[in-house]
DSSP file (Angstrom, degrees, kcal/mol; ACC not computed):
  #  RESIDUE AA STRUCTURE BP1 BP2  ACC     N-H-->O    O-->H-N    N-H-->O    O-->H-N    TCO  KAPPA ALPHA  PHI   PSI    X-CA   Y-CA   Z-CA
    1    1 A X              0   0    0      0, 0.0     2,-0.3     0, 0.0     0, 0.0   0.000 360.0 360.0 360.0 135.6   28.5  -26.4   11.7
    2    2 A X        -     0   0    0      3,-0.0     2,-0.2     2,-0.0     3,-0.0  -0.607 360.0-148.4 -83.8 136.7   27.4  -22.8   11.1
    3    3 A X     >  -     0   0    0     -2,-0.3     4,-1.0     1,-0.1     3,-0.4  -0.614  26.7-111.2-100.1 164.5   25.9  -20.8   13.9
    4    4 A X  H >> S+     0   0    0      1,-0.2     4,-0.6    -2,-0.2     3,-0.5   0.866 118.3  58.5 -59.5 -37.1   23.2  -18.1   13.7
    5    5 A X  H >4 S+     0   0    0      1,-0.2     3,-0.8     2,-0.2     4,-0.3   0.869 102.8  52.6 -62.1 -37.8   25.8  -15.6   14.8
    6    6 A X  H 34 S+     0   0    0     -3,-0.4     3,-0.5     1,-0.2    -1,-0.2   0.747 106.8  54.1 -70.5 -23.2   28.0  -16.5   11.8
    7    7 A X  H X< S+     0   0    0     -4,-1.0     3,-2.7    -3,-0.5    -1,-0.2   0.550  78.2  94.8 -88.0  -8.2   25.1  -15.9    9.4
    8    8 A X  G X< S+     0   0    0     -3,-0.8     3,-1.6    -4,-0.6     4,-0.3   0.797  75.8  64.4 -57.3 -28.2   24.3  -12.4   10.6
    9    9 A X  G 3  S+     0   0    0     -3,-0.5     3,-0.3     1,-0.3    -1,-0.3   0.678  94.7  61.8 -68.7 -14.4   26.4  -11.0    7.8
   10   10 A X  G <> S+     0   0    0     -3,-2.7     4,-2.4     1,-0.2    -1,-0.3   0.399  73.2 100.7 -89.7   2.7   23.9  -12.5    5.4
   11   11 A X  H <> S+     0   0    0     -3,-1.6     4,-2.6     1,-0.2     5,-0.2   0.923  81.5  47.7 -53.1 -50.8   21.0  -10.4    6.7
   12   12 A X  H  > S+     0   0    0     -3,-0.3     4,-2.8    -4,-0.3     5,-0.3   0.882 111.0  51.7 -62.4 -38.8   21.1   -7.8    3.9
   13   13 A X  H  > S+     0   0    0     -4,-0.3     4,-2.5     2,-0.2    -1,-0.2   0.911 111.2  47.3 -64.4 -41.9   21.2  -10.6    1.2
   14   14 A X  H  X S+     0   0    0     -4,-2.4     4,-1.9     2,-0.2    -2,-0.2   0.930 114.2  46.5 -65.4 -44.7   18.2  -12.3    2.7
   15   15 A X  H  X S+     0   0    0     -4,-2.6     4,-1.7    -5,-0.2    -2,-0.2   0.941 114.9  46.1 -63.9 -47.1   16.2   -9.1    2.9
   16   16 A X  H  X S+     0   0    0     -4,-2.8     4,-2.2     1,-0.2    -1,-0.2   0.899 110.6  54.3 -62.7 -40.1   17.1   -8.0   -0.6
   17   17 A X  H  X S+     0   0    0     -4,-2.5     4,-2.4    -5,-0.3    -1,-0.2   0.860 104.5  55.6 -60.7 -35.5   16.3  -11.5   -1.9
   18   18 A X  H  X S+     0   0    0     -4,-1.9     4,-1.8     2,-0.2    -1,-0.2   0.908 108.1  46.8 -63.1 -42.5   12.9  -11.2   -0.3
   19   19 A X  H  X S+     0   0    0     -4,-1.7     4,-2.0     2,-0.2    -2,-0.2   0.856 111.3  51.7 -69.9 -34.0   12.2   -8.0   -2.2
   20   20 A X  H  X S+     0   0    0     -4,-2.2     4,-1.5     2,-0.2    -2,-0.2   0.913 108.2  52.1 -65.0 -41.6   13.4   -9.6   -5.4
   21   21 A X  H  <>S+     0   0    0     -4,-2.4     5,-3.2     1,-0.2    -2,-0.2   0.872 107.4  52.4 -63.3 -36.4   11.1  -12.5   -4.8
   22   22 A X  H ><5S+     0   0    0     -4,-1.8     3,-2.0     3,-0.2    -1,-0.2   0.935 107.0  52.6 -61.9 -45.0    8.2  -10.1   -4.4
   23   23 A X  H 3<5S+     0   0    0     -4,-2.0    -1,-0.2     1,-0.3    -2,-0.2   0.816 110.3  48.1 -60.9 -29.8    9.1   -8.5   -7.7
   24   24 A X  T 3<5S-     0   0    0     -4,-1.5    -1,-0.3    -5,-0.1    -2,-0.2   0.292 116.3-118.3 -92.9   9.4    9.0  -12.0   -9.2
   25   25 A X  T < 5 +     0   0    0     -3,-2.0     2,-0.9     1,-0.2    -3,-0.2   0.833  67.0 142.8  58.1  36.6    5.6  -12.6   -7.5
   26   26 A X     >< +     0   0    0     -5,-3.2     4,-2.4     1,-0.2     5,-0.2  -0.756  20.0 172.8-106.9  83.7    7.1  -15.5   -5.5
   27   27 A X  H  > S+     0   0    0     -2,-0.9     4,-2.8     1,-0.2     5,-0.2   0.886  73.6  54.0 -60.1 -42.8    5.3  -15.1   -2.3
   28   28 A X  H  > S+     0   0    0      1,-0.2     4,-2.2     2,-0.2    -1,-0.2   0.936 112.2  42.5 -61.7 -48.4    6.5  -18.3   -0.7
   29   29 A X  H  > S+     0   0    0      2,-0.2     4,-2.6     1,-0.2    -1,-0.2   0.921 114.7  51.4 -64.8 -43.1   10.2  -17.5   -1.3
   30   30 A X  H  X S+     0   0    0     -4,-2.4     4,-2.6     1,-0.2     5,-0.2   0.932 110.3  48.8 -59.6 -46.2    9.8  -13.9   -0.2
   31   31 A X  H  X S+     0   0    0     -4,-2.8     4,-2.4     1,-0.2    -1,-0.2   0.918 112.2  48.2 -60.8 -44.7    8.1  -14.9    3.0
   32   32 A X  H  X S+     0   0    0     -4,-2.2     4,-2.3    -5,-0.2    -1,-0.2   0.903 112.1  49.5 -63.3 -41.2   10.8  -17.5    3.8
   33   33 A X  H  X S+     0   0    0     -4,-2.6     4,-2.3     2,-0.2    -2,-0.2   0.907 112.2  47.1 -66.5 -41.2   13.5  -15.0    3.1
   34   34 A X  H  X S+     0   0    0     -4,-2.6     4,-2.2     2,-0.2    -2,-0.2   0.890 112.2  50.0 -68.6 -37.7   12.0  -12.3    5.3
   35   35 A X  H  X S+     0   0    0     -4,-2.4     4,-1.6    -5,-0.2    -2,-0.2   0.897 111.0  49.7 -66.6 -38.5   11.4  -14.7    8.1
   36   36 A X  H  X S+     0   0    0     -4,-2.3     4,-1.5     2,-0.2    -2,-0.2   0.911 109.8  51.2 -64.1 -41.5   15.0  -15.9    7.9
   37   37 A X  H  X S+     0   0    0     -4,-2.3     4,-2.0     1,-0.2    -2,-0.2   0.887 106.5  54.8 -63.2 -38.0   16.2  -12.3    8.0
   38   38 A X  H  < S+     0   0    0     -4,-2.2    -1,-0.2     1,-0.2    -2,-0.2   0.870 104.1  55.0 -63.0 -35.8   14.0  -11.7   11.1
   39   39 A X  H  < S+     0   0    0     -4,-1.6     3,-0.4     1,-0.2    -1,-0.2   0.884 111.0  45.3 -62.5 -37.5   15.8  -14.6   12.8
   40   40 A X  H  < S+     0   0    0     -4,-1.5     2,-0.2     1,-0.3    -2,-0.2   0.821 133.2  14.4 -77.3 -30.6   19.1  -12.9   12.1
   41   41 A X    ><  +     0   0    0     -4,-2.0     3,-1.0    -5,-0.1    -1,-0.3  -0.675  62.4 175.9-147.8  86.6   18.1   -9.4   13.2
   42   42 A X  T 3  S+     0   0    0     -3,-0.4    -1,-0.1     1,-0.2    -3,-0.1   0.709  80.8  58.4 -66.4 -21.1   14.8   -9.3   15.1
   43   43 A X  T 3  S+     0   0    0     -5,-0.0    -1,-0.2     2,-0.0     2,-0.1   0.690  83.3 100.6 -82.9 -19.4   15.2   -5.6   15.8
   44   44 A X    <   -     0   0    0     -3,-1.0     4,-0.4    -7,-0.2     3,-0.1  -0.397  58.1-156.6 -72.2 142.1   15.3   -4.6   12.1
   45   45 A X  S  > S+     0   0    0      1,-0.1     4,-2.5     2,-0.1     5,-0.2   0.571  76.8  87.8 -90.0 -11.0   12.1   -3.3   10.5
   46   46 A X  H  > S+     0   0    0      1,-0.2     4,-2.1     2,-0.2    -1,-0.1   0.921  89.1  45.4 -59.0 -48.5   13.2   -4.3    7.0
   47   47 A X  H  > S+     0   0    0     -6,-0.2     4,-2.4     1,-0.2    -1,-0.2   0.873 112.1  53.7 -64.1 -32.9   11.8   -7.8    7.1
   48   48 A X  H  > S+     0   0    0     -4,-0.4     4,-2.3     2,-0.2    -2,-0.2   0.920 107.6  49.7 -65.3 -42.2    8.6   -6.5    8.6
   49   49 A X  H  X S+     0   0    0     -4,-2.5     4,-2.3     1,-0.2    -1,-0.2   0.898 110.2  52.1 -62.3 -39.1    8.2   -4.0    5.7
   50   50 A X  H  X S+     0   0    0     -4,-2.1     4,-2.0    -5,-0.2    -2,-0.2   0.918 109.3  48.0 -62.0 -44.2    8.8   -6.9    3.3
   51   51 A X  H  X S+     0   0    0     -4,-2.4     4,-2.0     1,-0.2    -1,-0.2   0.865 111.4  51.2 -65.5 -35.2    6.1   -9.0    5.0
   52   52 A X  H  X S+     0   0    0     -4,-2.3     4,-2.6     2,-0.2    -1,-0.2   0.885 107.1  53.7 -67.2 -37.8    3.7   -6.0    4.8
   53   53 A X  H  X S+     0   0    0     -4,-2.3     4,-2.4     2,-0.2    -2,-0.2   0.886 107.1  51.5 -64.4 -38.1    4.6   -5.6    1.1
   54   54 A X  H  X S+     0   0    0     -4,-2.0     4,-1.5     2,-0.2    -1,-0.2   0.946 111.2  47.5 -61.2 -47.3    3.6   -9.2    0.5
   55   55 A X  H  <>S+     0   0    0     -4,-2.0     5,-3.1     1,-0.2    -2,-0.2   0.896 111.0  51.7 -60.6 -40.6    0.3   -8.6    2.3
   56   56 A X  H ><5S+     0   0    0     -4,-2.6     3,-1.5     1,-0.2    -1,-0.2   0.901 106.3  53.3 -64.9 -41.3   -0.3   -5.4    0.3
   57   57 A X  H 3<5S+     0   0    0     -4,-2.4    -1,-0.2     1,-0.3    -2,-0.2   0.819 110.9  47.5 -61.7 -30.6    0.3   -7.3   -3.0
   58   58 A X  T 3<5S-     0   0    0     -4,-1.5    -1,-0.3    -5,-0.2    -2,-0.2   0.376 116.4-118.1 -90.2   4.1   -2.3   -9.8   -1.9
   59   59 A X  T < 5 +     0   0    0     -3,-1.5     2,-1.5     1,-0.2    -3,-0.2   0.786  65.7 146.5  60.1  30.5   -4.7   -6.9   -1.0
   60   60 A X     >< +     0   0    0     -5,-3.1     4,-2.4     1,-0.2    -1,-0.2  -0.641  17.1 167.6 -90.2  75.0   -4.7   -8.0    2.6
   61   61 A X  H  >  +     0   0    0     -2,-1.5     4,-2.7     1,-0.2     5,-0.2   0.829  66.5  56.2 -68.4 -33.8   -4.9   -4.5    3.8
   62   62 A X  H  > S+     0   0    0     -3,-0.2     4,-2.2     2,-0.2    -1,-0.2   0.932 111.9  44.4 -62.1 -42.9   -5.8   -5.2    7.4
   63   63 A X  H  > S+     0   0    0      2,-0.2     4,-2.3     1,-0.2    -2,-0.2   0.926 114.5  47.6 -67.4 -45.3   -2.6   -7.3    7.8
   64   64 A X  H  X S+     0   0    0     -4,-2.4     4,-2.6     1,-0.2     5,-0.2   0.906 112.0  50.9 -64.7 -39.2   -0.4   -4.8    6.0
   65   65 A X  H  X S+     0   0    0     -4,-2.7     4,-2.6    -5,-0.2     5,-0.2   0.930 110.1  49.9 -61.2 -45.0   -1.8   -1.9    8.0
   66   66 A X  H  X S+     0   0    0     -4,-2.2     4,-1.7    -5,-0.2    -2,-0.2   0.932 113.8  44.3 -60.5 -47.9   -1.1   -3.8   11.3
   67   67 A X  H  X S+     0   0    0     -4,-2.3     4,-2.1     1,-0.2    -1,-0.2   0.935 115.8  46.8 -63.6 -46.4    2.5   -4.6   10.4
   68   68 A X  H  X S+     0   0    0     -4,-2.6     4,-2.4     1,-0.2    -1,-0.2   0.841 108.4  54.8 -69.7 -33.0    3.2   -1.1    9.1
   69   69 A X  H  X S+     0   0    0     -4,-2.6     4,-1.4    -5,-0.2    -1,-0.2   0.890 109.0  49.6 -64.2 -37.8    1.7    0.6   12.1
   70   70 A X  H  X S+     0   0    0     -4,-1.7     4,-1.8    -5,-0.2    -2,-0.2   0.907 109.5  51.3 -64.7 -42.3    4.0   -1.5   14.3
   71   71 A X  H  X S+     0   0    0     -4,-2.1     4,-3.2     1,-0.2    -2,-0.2   0.921 109.4  50.0 -60.5 -44.0    7.0   -0.5   12.1
   72   72 A X  H  < S+     0   0    0     -4,-2.4    -1,-0.2     1,-0.2    -2,-0.2   0.769 106.5  55.1 -70.8 -24.3    6.1    3.2   12.5
   73   73 A X  H  < S+     0   0    0     -4,-1.4     3,-0.4    -5,-0.2    -1,-0.2   0.887 115.5  39.7 -68.5 -38.2    5.8    2.8   16.3
   74   74 A X  H  < S+     0   0    0     -4,-1.8     2,-0.3     1,-0.3    -2,-0.2   0.878 135.3  19.6 -76.5 -40.1    9.3    1.5   16.3
   75   75 A X    ><  -     0   0    0     -4,-3.2     3,-1.9    -5,-0.2    -1,-0.3  -0.748  66.0-179.2-133.3  83.9   10.6    3.9   13.6
   76   76 A X  T 3  S+     0   0    0     -3,-0.4    -1,-0.1    -2,-0.3    -4,-0.1   0.727  83.0  53.5 -59.1 -22.9    8.4    7.0   13.3
   77   77 A X  T 3  S+     0   0    0      4,-0.0     2,-1.2     5,-0.0    -1,-0.3   0.132  70.6 124.2-100.7  21.0   10.6    8.5   10.6
   78   78 A X    <>  -     0   0    0     -3,-1.9     4,-2.0     1,-0.2     5,-0.1  -0.691  38.5-175.4 -82.6  98.6   10.5    5.5    8.3
   79   79 A X  H  > S+     0   0    0     -2,-1.2     4,-2.4     1,-0.2    -1,-0.2   0.819  78.2  55.1 -70.3 -32.6    9.2    7.2    5.2
   80   80 A X  H  > S+     0   0    0      2,-0.2     4,-2.5     1,-0.2    -1,-0.2   0.933 110.1  46.8 -65.4 -44.4    8.9    4.0    3.1
   81   81 A X  H  > S+     0   0    0      1,-0.2     4,-2.4     2,-0.2    -2,-0.2   0.896 111.8  51.5 -63.2 -39.5    6.7    2.4    5.8
   82   82 A X  H  X S+     0   0    0     -4,-2.0     4,-2.4     2,-0.2    -1,-0.2   0.910 110.3  48.4 -64.0 -42.0    4.6    5.5    6.0
   83   83 A X  H  X S+     0   0    0     -4,-2.4     4,-2.2     2,-0.2    -2,-0.2   0.923 112.8  47.6 -64.2 -44.0    4.1    5.6    2.2
   84   84 A X  H  X S+     0   0    0     -4,-2.5     4,-2.4     2,-0.2    -2,-0.2   0.876 111.3  51.1 -65.7 -36.3    3.1    1.9    2.2
   85   85 A X  H  X S+     0   0    0     -4,-2.4     4,-2.6     2,-0.2    -1,-0.2   0.909 108.0  53.0 -66.1 -40.5    0.8    2.4    5.1
   86   86 A X  H  X S+     0   0    0     -4,-2.4     4,-2.2     1,-0.2    -2,-0.2   0.914 110.3  47.3 -58.3 -43.1   -0.8    5.3    3.2
   87   87 A X  H  X S+     0   0    0     -4,-2.2     4,-2.7     2,-0.2    -2,-0.2   0.901 109.9  53.2 -64.9 -41.2   -1.3    3.0    0.2
   88   88 A X  H  X S+     0   0    0     -4,-2.4     4,-1.8     1,-0.2    -2,-0.2   0.911 109.2  49.1 -60.3 -41.9   -2.8    0.4    2.5
   89   89 A X  H  X>S+     0   0    0     -4,-2.6     5,-0.9     2,-0.2     6,-0.9   0.909 110.8  50.1 -63.9 -41.7   -5.2    2.9    3.9
   90   90 A X  H ><5S+     0   0    0     -4,-2.2     3,-0.7     1,-0.2    -2,-0.2   0.923 112.4  46.8 -62.1 -43.4   -6.2    4.0    0.3
   91   91 A X  H 3<5S+     0   0    0     -4,-2.7    -1,-0.2     1,-0.2    -2,-0.2   0.793 106.8  56.7 -71.1 -27.5   -6.8    0.4   -0.7
   92   92 A X  H 3<5S-     0   0    0     -4,-1.8    -1,-0.2    -5,-0.2    -2,-0.2   0.693  97.0-144.4 -75.9 -16.4   -8.8   -0.4    2.4
   93   93 A X  T <<5S+     0   0    0     -4,-0.9    -3,-0.1    -3,-0.7    -2,-0.1   0.760  76.8  92.0  60.0  27.3  -11.1    2.5    1.4
   94   94 A X  S   <S+     0   0    0     -5,-0.9     3,-0.1     1,-0.0    -4,-0.1   0.648  89.1  29.4-119.9 -27.2  -11.6    3.3    5.1
   95   95 A X  S  > S+     0   0    0     -6,-0.9     4,-2.6     1,-0.1     5,-0.2  -0.381  70.3 146.5-129.8  54.0   -9.0    5.9    5.9
   96   96 A X  H  > S+     0   0    0      1,-0.2     4,-2.5     2,-0.2     5,-0.2   0.911  73.5  47.9 -61.8 -45.7   -8.5    7.6    2.5
   97   97 A X  H  > S+     0   0    0      1,-0.2     4,-2.2     2,-0.2    -1,-0.2   0.899 113.9  47.4 -63.8 -40.2   -7.8   11.1    3.9
   98   98 A X  H  > S+     0   0    0      2,-0.2     4,-2.5     1,-0.2    -1,-0.2   0.880 110.9  52.5 -68.0 -37.1   -5.2    9.7    6.4
   99   99 A X  H  X S+     0   0    0     -4,-2.6     4,-2.3     2,-0.2    -2,-0.2   0.915 109.7  48.4 -62.5 -43.6   -3.6    7.6    3.6
  100  100 A X  H  X S+     0   0    0     -4,-2.5     4,-2.5     2,-0.2    -2,-0.2   0.913 111.2  50.8 -62.1 -43.2   -3.3   10.7    1.4
  101  101 A X  H  X S+     0   0    0     -4,-2.2     4,-2.5     1,-0.2    -2,-0.2   0.919 110.4  48.9 -61.5 -45.2   -1.8   12.6    4.3
  102  102 A X  H  X S+     0   0    0     -4,-2.5     4,-2.6     2,-0.2    -1,-0.2   0.913 111.1  50.0 -62.4 -43.3    0.8    9.8    5.0
  103  103 A X  H  X S+     0   0    0     -4,-2.3     4,-2.0     1,-0.2    -2,-0.2   0.930 112.1  47.2 -61.4 -45.4    1.8    9.7    1.3
  104  104 A X  H  X S+     0   0    0     -4,-2.5     4,-2.4     2,-0.2    -2,-0.2   0.903 112.9  48.9 -64.7 -40.7    2.3   13.4    1.1
  105  105 A X  H  X S+     0   0    0     -4,-2.5     4,-3.0     2,-0.2     5,-0.4   0.919 110.2  51.3 -63.9 -43.3    4.3   13.5    4.4
  106  106 A X  H  X S+     0   0    0     -4,-2.6     4,-1.8     1,-0.2    -1,-0.2   0.884 112.7  46.4 -61.9 -37.8    6.5   10.6    3.2
  107  107 A X  H  < S+     0   0    0     -4,-2.0    -1,-0.2    -5,-0.2    -2,-0.2   0.895 116.3  44.0 -70.9 -40.1    7.1   12.5   -0.1
  108  108 A X  H  < S+     0   0    0     -4,-2.4    -2,-0.2    -5,-0.2    -3,-0.2   0.902 123.7  33.3 -71.4 -41.6    7.9   15.8    1.6
  109  109 A X  H  < S+     0   0    0     -4,-3.0    -3,-0.2    -5,-0.2    -2,-0.2   0.749 106.2  77.0 -91.4 -25.2   10.1   14.4    4.4
  110  110 A X     <  -     0   0    0     -4,-1.8   -32,-0.0    -5,-0.4   -33,-0.0  -0.428  55.6-160.3 -86.7 161.4   11.8   11.5    2.7
  111  111 A X        +     0   0    0     -2,-0.1     2,-0.6     5,-0.0    -1,-0.1   0.273  53.9 115.5-121.4   9.0   14.7   11.7    0.2
  112  112 A X     >  -     0   0    0      1,-0.2     4,-2.2     2,-0.0     3,-0.3  -0.716  55.6-151.2 -83.4 119.2   14.3    8.3   -1.5
  113  113 A X  H  > S+     0   0    0     -2,-0.6     4,-2.5     1,-0.2     5,-0.2   0.839  95.8  55.8 -59.7 -33.7   13.4    8.7   -5.2
  114  114 A X  H  > S+     0   0    0      2,-0.2     4,-2.4     1,-0.2    -1,-0.2   0.907 108.9  46.4 -66.3 -40.4   11.5    5.4   -5.2
  115  115 A X  H  > S+     0   0    0     -3,-0.3     4,-2.5     2,-0.2    -2,-0.2   0.885 111.3  53.2 -67.6 -38.0    9.3    6.5   -2.3
  116  116 A X  H  X S+     0   0    0     -4,-2.2     4,-2.3     2,-0.2    -2,-0.2   0.941 111.9  44.2 -59.8 -48.1    8.8    9.8   -4.1
  117  117 A X  H  X S+     0   0    0     -4,-2.5     4,-2.6     2,-0.2    -2,-0.2   0.892 111.6  53.3 -66.4 -40.1    7.6    8.1   -7.3
  118  118 A X  H  X S+     0   0    0     -4,-2.4     4,-2.2     1,-0.2    -1,-0.2   0.924 110.3  47.8 -59.8 -45.0    5.5    5.6   -5.4
  119  119 A X  H  X S+     0   0    0     -4,-2.5     4,-2.3     2,-0.2     5,-0.2   0.912 110.9  50.9 -62.1 -43.8    3.7    8.5   -3.6
  120  120 A X  H  X S+     0   0    0     -4,-2.3     4,-1.9     1,-0.2    -2,-0.2   0.930 110.8  48.7 -60.0 -46.2    3.2   10.4   -6.9
  121  121 A X  H  X S+     0   0    0     -4,-2.6     4,-2.1     1,-0.2    -1,-0.2   0.919 114.0  44.7 -61.6 -44.6    1.7    7.3   -8.6
  122  122 A X  H  X S+     0   0    0     -4,-2.2     4,-2.2     2,-0.2    -1,-0.2   0.826 110.4  53.3 -74.7 -30.0   -0.7    6.6   -5.8
  123  123 A X  H  X S+     0   0    0     -4,-2.3     4,-2.4     2,-0.2    -1,-0.2   0.859 109.5  50.7 -68.6 -33.5   -1.8   10.2   -5.3
  124  124 A X  H  X S+     0   0    0     -4,-1.9     4,-3.0    -5,-0.2     5,-0.4   0.908 109.2  50.1 -67.0 -42.0   -2.6   10.2   -9.1
  125  125 A X  H  X>S+     0   0    0     -4,-2.1     4,-2.3     1,-0.2     5,-1.5   0.910 110.7  51.2 -60.3 -41.4   -4.6    7.0   -8.6
  126  126 A X  I  <>S+     0   0    0     -4,-2.2     5,-2.7     3,-0.2     6,-0.3   0.942 115.4  40.3 -60.7 -48.8   -6.4    8.7   -5.7
  127  127 A X  I  <5S+     0   0    0     -4,-2.4    -2,-0.2     1,-0.2    -1,-0.2   0.898 125.1  34.6 -70.4 -41.4   -7.2   11.8   -7.8
  128  128 A X  I  <5S+     0   0    0     -4,-3.0    -2,-0.2    -5,-0.2    -1,-0.2   0.723 134.6  13.7 -88.6 -21.6   -8.1   10.1  -11.1
  129  129 A X  I  X>S+     0   0    0     -4,-2.3     4,-3.0    -5,-0.4     5,-0.6   0.774 121.4  40.0-118.0 -69.2   -9.7    6.9   -9.7
  130  130 A X  I  ><S+     0   0    0     -5,-1.5     4,-1.9     1,-0.2    -4,-0.2   0.897 119.0  43.7 -60.1 -46.9  -10.7    6.6   -6.1
  131  131 A X  H  4<S+     0   0    0     -5,-2.7    -1,-0.2    -6,-0.2    -4,-0.1   0.847 120.3  41.1 -70.6 -32.9  -12.1   10.1   -5.6
  132  132 A X  H  45S+     0   0    0     -6,-0.3    -2,-0.2    -5,-0.1    -1,-0.2   0.880 132.6  18.0 -83.1 -38.7  -14.0   10.2   -8.9
  133  133 A X  H  <5S-     0   0    0     -4,-3.0    -3,-0.2     1,-0.2    -2,-0.2   0.620  93.0-138.7-110.5 -15.5  -15.4    6.7   -9.0
  134  134 A X     << -     0   0    0     -4,-1.9    -1,-0.2    -5,-0.6     2,-0.1  -0.231  46.7 -47.4  76.1-177.9  -15.2    5.4   -5.4
  135  135 A X    >   -     0   0    0      1,-0.1     3,-1.7   -42,-0.1   -44,-0.0  -0.409  55.7-105.9 -83.3 165.1  -14.2    1.9   -4.7
  136  136 A X  T 3  S+     0   0    0      1,-0.3    -1,-0.1    -2,-0.1    -2,-0.0   0.745 122.1  57.4 -61.5 -20.9  -15.6   -1.1   -6.6
  137  137 A X  T 3  S+     0   0    0      2,-0.1     2,-0.3     3,-0.0    -1,-0.3   0.579  79.8 108.1 -85.8  -9.8  -17.6   -1.9   -3.4
  138  138 A X  S <  S-     0   0    0     -3,-1.7     2,-0.0     1,-0.1     0, 0.0  -0.533  77.9-117.2 -70.2 126.1  -19.3    1.5   -3.4
  139  139 A X        -     0   0    0     -2,-0.3     2,-0.3     1,-0.1    -1,-0.1  -0.365  28.0-122.1 -64.3 141.6  -22.9    1.1   -4.4
  140  140 A X        -     0   0    0      1,-0.1     2,-0.3    -2,-0.0    -1,-0.1  -0.633  21.0-120.7 -85.6 142.2  -23.9    2.9   -7.5
  141  141 A X        -     0   0    0     -2,-0.3     3,-0.1     1,-0.1     2,-0.1  -0.588  33.2-106.5 -79.2 140.5  -26.6    5.5   -7.5
  142  142 A X        -     0   0    0     -2,-0.3     2,-0.2     1,-0.1    -1,-0.1  -0.388  38.7-107.1 -65.9 145.6  -29.5    4.9   -9.7
  143  143 A X        -     0   0    0      1,-0.1     2,-0.2    -2,-0.1    -1,-0.1  -0.522  31.0-124.4 -75.1 138.4  -29.7    7.1  -12.8
  144  144 A X        -     0   0    0     -2,-0.2     2,-0.2     1,-0.1    -1,-0.1  -0.558  28.5-107.3 -79.6 145.3  -32.3    9.7  -12.7
  145  145 A X        -     0   0    0     -2,-0.2     2,-0.2     1,-0.1    -1,-0.1  -0.507  40.5-104.9 -71.1 141.5  -34.7    9.8  -15.6
  146  146 A X        -     0   0    0     -2,-0.2     2,-0.3     1,-0.1    -1,-0.1  -0.448  34.1-119.9 -68.4 135.7  -34.1   12.7  -17.9
  147  147 A X        -     0   0    0     -2,-0.2     2,-0.3     1,-0.0    -1,-0.1  -0.555  24.2-132.7 -76.0 138.3  -36.6   15.5  -17.6
  148  148 A X        -     0   0    0     -2,-0.3     2,-0.1     1,-0.1    -1,-0.0  -0.704  18.9-117.8 -91.4 144.4  -38.5   16.2  -20.7
  149  149 A X     >  -     0   0    0     -2,-0.3     4,-2.2     1,-0.1     3,-0.2  -0.419  26.6-111.9 -73.7 155.8  -39.0   19.7  -21.8
  150  150 A X  H  > S+     0   0    0      1,-0.2     4,-1.9     2,-0.2    -1,-0.1   0.828 118.9  55.9 -57.6 -31.4  -42.5   21.1  -22.0
  151  151 A X  H  > S+     0   0    0      2,-0.2     4,-1.6     1,-0.2    -1,-0.2   0.923 107.5  47.4 -68.1 -43.2  -42.2   21.3  -25.8
  152  152 A X  H  > S+     0   0    0      1,-0.2     4,-1.8     2,-0.2    -2,-0.2   0.873 110.0  53.3 -66.1 -36.4  -41.4   17.5  -26.0
  153  153 A X  H  X S+     0   0    0     -4,-2.2     4,-1.5     1,-0.2    -1,-0.2   0.907 107.2  52.0 -62.6 -41.0  -44.2   16.7  -23.6
  154  154 A X  H  X S+     0   0    0     -4,-1.9     4,-0.8     1,-0.2    -1,-0.2   0.862 107.1  52.4 -64.5 -36.6  -46.6   18.6  -25.9
  155  155 A X  H  < S+     0   0    0     -4,-1.6     3,-0.5     1,-0.2    -1,-0.2   0.865 106.7  53.2 -67.8 -36.7  -45.4   16.7  -29.0
  156  156 A X  H  < S+     0   0    0     -4,-1.8    -1,-0.2     1,-0.2    -2,-0.2   0.857 102.9  58.3 -67.3 -33.3  -46.0   13.3  -27.3
  157  157 A X  H  <        0   0    0     -4,-1.5    -1,-0.2     1,-0.3    -2,-0.2   0.785 360.0 360.0 -67.0 -27.0  -49.6   14.3  -26.4
  158  158 A X     <        0   0    0     -4,-0.8    -1,-0.3    -3,-0.5    -2,-0.2   0.454 360.0 360.0 -79.6 360.0  -50.5   14.9  -30.1
């Protein structure tokens, strides 16, 4: 019979499998793999980041923020977690400036090309989308009626 101690060498496989399952949009498998990885190494932040990524994919921003804030308390220099937290803040539409700051810090301080690209993409979304249009929940302002020139007013009177 295999003990938990004997399975510890499979931690990396379980965690990587969880991220592959996310890429294949298999939330159930990803969740099971990350929970199994947590059993093998409760101190690691990798499964927590995976669970936060699942929440982020489901747009459960409160949950992803909570998990990622815990990860950053445990590992303040985890640039991937900081970038994902920045994205969570942007998507929650409540801490946009803080989200932008986290993304920029993660890009400046981190050396992971994937995190760099992730930051670039989301900062572009921020500049081209969120800042210009607001979130879909932002109420739209009523359009003002166009002012007529005095000449046009005079033509209508005739």
